[in-house]
N, C-alpha and C positions, 0 to 999 in steps of 0.2 A: 559658883555660880549655880545653881540648880537646872540641871536638865531638863526644858521645859517651856524654861519662861521665854519671852519675847518682848520688846520693848522700842520701842523708837528708839534709833540710834542716835539721836540728838541730845534727847532726854536722859539715856542710859551714860552717855558720854560725859553730858555734864554732872550728875551724880556723883559717880565716876571719882571724875576729877575733885568735886568737894568732897567725898567721902570715905573715896579709896578701896569702898566697899558692895559687898552683894547687895541689891536693894530687898530683895526676898529674902537672904539666908542672915546678911550682914557680914559674909567670911570676906576674907582682906580679897580684893579684884583689882586686878590692873585693866586696862584699855587694851593692851596685849592678847588679853585671853579672852576679849570678846569677840565671837562668831558672829560676821554680817552674814545676813540672808538674804538673798536675791529672790525679790519676785517681780512678776508681770505686771502691766498696769491695771488697774481695776478699772471696772468699767464705771461711767459717771453717774452718777443718780438721777433719779429724774425729775424730772423739771416740775414743776408746780401743775404742767396742763397736763401733764404724763400720771399724774398720781391725783386727778381728780377722779370720783365715781364714775362717770360716762367710762372715763378712758381706760379704769380698772377693769369694767364692767366688759368692756369689748376686747379687751388683753384677752380674758379671761374666757370670752366666747373663743377670739381665736385659737386660743391654746385648744379648747374643747374639740373644736373642728376637725382640728390638727390631728388629736388624740381618733376621736371617729375613724378620719379618714387612714390613719394608720391600723386600724382594727378592722375596718373592711378589707385593707388592700392584704393586710396578715389571713382573715377569714377566706377571701380569694385564692390565695397562695396555697392553702391549708385542704381547700377544695379542690383544687386542680392536682396537689398530690397527691392525695385520697384516690382521685381519681386513675393518674398512673399507676398508681400502685393495685390497686383493682385490676386493672389492666394489664402489668405484668405478672401478677399472682394468677391471672387467666391464662396468660400465654403460657405459662410454668406448668398449670394445672393440667395444659393442653400437651403440654412435651409429655410431660410423666406419664399420660393416657396410652398415649402414642410408642413411647418405648415399652412402657408394657403391654402393648399389643402386639407389639412387635416382637419381643423377646418371648412370649406365649407361642406367638405363630414358629418361632427359631425351631421351641421346643419341640412344638409338635412334630414339623418338616425333620427335627433330627432323629426323631421317637421313629416316624415313618421310614424314615430311611435304614434304619436301623433293622426295624420289623422285614424290611423288602431284601437289607442283607442276608438275614437269616434264610427267610424264604429261597433266597436267591442259590446260597452255600447247600442248603437243603436239595433242589431240583437239580444241583449239578450233581452232589453226592449219590442223587439216586440213579440219573444217568449213569455214572460212573459203576456203579455196583452193576447196572444193567446189559 
């Protein structure tokens, strides 16, 4: 049997019982070789009242309204996310500036401490020589 062929089980069983062959390729086929496919129940077709033009227009309007509402919600979430990101970037930038300022102050303090140490060493050497 050709892979990819799907038939109504009762019709296929009747054909195979009569012809003992695959309806597509004509190759020999037995009922044991048939694989049954289980599917969930399908939705019921629209009633004539639901298939009328005003009903279809109302259905399209409802779908459109749902789509527009979803788009609005997504845009609001996007705006909130952008604001949160902007705030996070602002705080990050401020933190980087604070760290840079503190690092510069530390380096300046270490430099001054080094200069004071040299001056103190020079003055103590001068006192010892005298």
